[in-house]
N, C-alpha and C positions, 0 to 999 in steps of 0.2 A: 462529597463523593469524589473519589479519585478519577482522574482521566484515564480511560483505557488507551493502551499503547500497542501499536503494531511496529515491530522492528523488522524492516524490510531489507532484502538483499543479503540474507545470512548465507554464508558459503563455507563456514568452518565450525567444527564442533564447539570450540571455545566461545564463539559468538552466540551459538545456540544456547549453551548452558548459561551464559551471562544473562540472556534474555529471559529464559525460563526461571532461573533462580531470582531474578530481579523483579518478577511479577508481570512480564509482558502478557497481554491477553491474546495477541496475534503474533505470529512469526511468518515472514514472507520469504519465499524462494523464487528466484528470478529465472524464467525460462525464455530469455531473449538473448541470443548469442552475441549480440553486439555490445552487451552491457559488461562492464568489468565485474559485475556481481552474478553473472551467469553461473548456474550449477548444472552439470550433466545429470541425467535422470538417475544414474546409479548413486551418485553422491547425494542427490536430493532425497532419495528414498532412505538412505542412512540417516540423514539429518532429521527427516520428518519423524523417524521413530524415536528420536531423543525428546520429542515434545510430549509431555504427559497429558492425560485427560484434563480438559479445562483450558489448554492452550491450543488455539486454533491455527492450523497450518494453511497458509494462503499461497497459491501458485499464481505468479504474475506472468501474463502472456501479452504479446503484442500482435494483434491480428493473426491469431493462429489458424491454420487450416485444420480440417477435421482429422486428418491422419496424425498430425503432430499432437493435437490435443488428446486424441484417443491414446496415443503412445504414452504420454506423460501421466494421464489420469489412471491408466492401467498400472503403471510402474510405481507411482508415488502416492502414498496416502495423503489426500488433500481434504480439507474441510471447506475450502472456498476457492473459487476461480476469480482472479482479478484481471479484468480486461483493460489494458492501459494504452491501447492504440486508438485508431479512428473508427472503431467498430460502430456501425449504425445500429439503431434500436432493434431492427429486425434480426440482425446477426446475434445480438445479445440474447434475444428471445430464443433463437435456435439453440444456442449453447446451453442456456438455462434449461430448456426442455429435454436436451439430450442426456443430461447427467443429473443424478440426484445429489447435486452439490450447489450450495449458494453461489450466486454470481454478484460480484461488486464491479461496477463500471466507474472508471476514472474519467473525470471531466476536467479538461484543461481550461484554466481561467485566466483571462487578461482583462476582461471588462464585464459589465452587467449583462450584455447580450449572451455571453458564454453561459452564464448561470440560467438565463431564460431558456436556453436550448437544453439544459439539463433536465427540464421537466419531462421531456420525451422518454427519458430512461426510467422514470419512476415506475411505470407499469410493467417493465420487462426485467429490471434488476432488483436484487434483494437489498443492495446497499449502493450508496454513491460515495465516491472519493473525490475531493476537490484538490487539484494540484495546479501548480503554476504553468501557464503556457509559455514555452520558450520564445524569446524574441525572434521575429522573422529574420532569415538570413544568417542565423547563428547556428553552427553545427552543435547538435545536442542530442541527447537520448530522449526517448518518450517520457522518462521520469528520472528522478535521482540526480538532478542537475544542481541541487543546492539553491534553487531560486524560489523566492516567495512571490505571492501576488498581493494585491491590495485587500487585506483582510476585512476592511470595512464594507466590501461588497456583500459579505455574508451577513452583516448585521441585520437582525430582524427577519431574515429569511426563514421560511418553514418548509420542510420537505415531508412527503408521506413515506419516506424510507429512512432508515438510519444512515448516517453519513460520517465520514472521517475527513479531517483536515490534513493536508500534506503540502510539501513544498518549502524547502529551506528551513525546516524546523531544527532547532538545537536547544541545548540547555539554557542558553542566554535569552532566547526569545519565546520559549514555550509559554510562560505565564502570560505574556502580552498577547500571544496568538489566541490562547483560550479565552482570555477576558474580552478580546475584540470580537471574536466570532461566536462564542458560546459553544464551541466544540466540546463534545463529551468523549470523543475518540480521536486520536491523532496517529499519523503514520510518519516514521522517521527513517531515513536511510543514510544519506551522506553526512547528516549532522551527528552521527555517532561513529564516524570513520576517522582514521588518522591518515589515510590516503584512499583514492578511489578504489572501491572494491574490497577494502580491508577494514573490517569492523574492529573497533577498539572495545574489548570487554569492559574496560574501566568507564569509557564514555557511555556505553549501554547502561551500566549500573547507575551511573550518575543521572542520566536522563530519566530512567524509571523511578529512581528515588524522588526526583523532583516532581514527576507526574503524580506521585502519591499525595503530594501536598498542595497541588494546584486546585 
């Protein structure tokens, strides 16, 4: 079975079409204005409409307030909300209850204790995403930093929700990551860029082709 892929941080039609035509199952639009992958709502709405039925559009948010979330969800057709900040389980539950949209919660991982804490999100999120926790004292974004975590931490773990693997993935390490973790879905952003915030259609196509054979 091919690994499902989410191409995150799409901000240009060329990248969207490369993802769609290459077989991506999910495409991600970033609504965090400190990110080089940020897309304003008007652009995001145009990009979202390029995704055909069967390709799920995911909006990435970092601790959004109600007003901002309502503005985006009203303006942009989304199939899923991804929460990539320090949202507590109660806040995830609030957002999930407010919209008829699936919610995926990102969990930042550095050690086994971080995975233990992920259990609290099982009852309130539809999906989980495991990403690398940035080192302390290092200026970084909430995600998309090109960092991996120790994949062996996921070995043998079972979750009552579907989950994705993220963090530093690229064409060179995808096969190892899937073999080590057992992931059936992965999320890639910086690994298919030629510079921060600029997706490479060629790298997107190569990554997706590789995922078909993993």
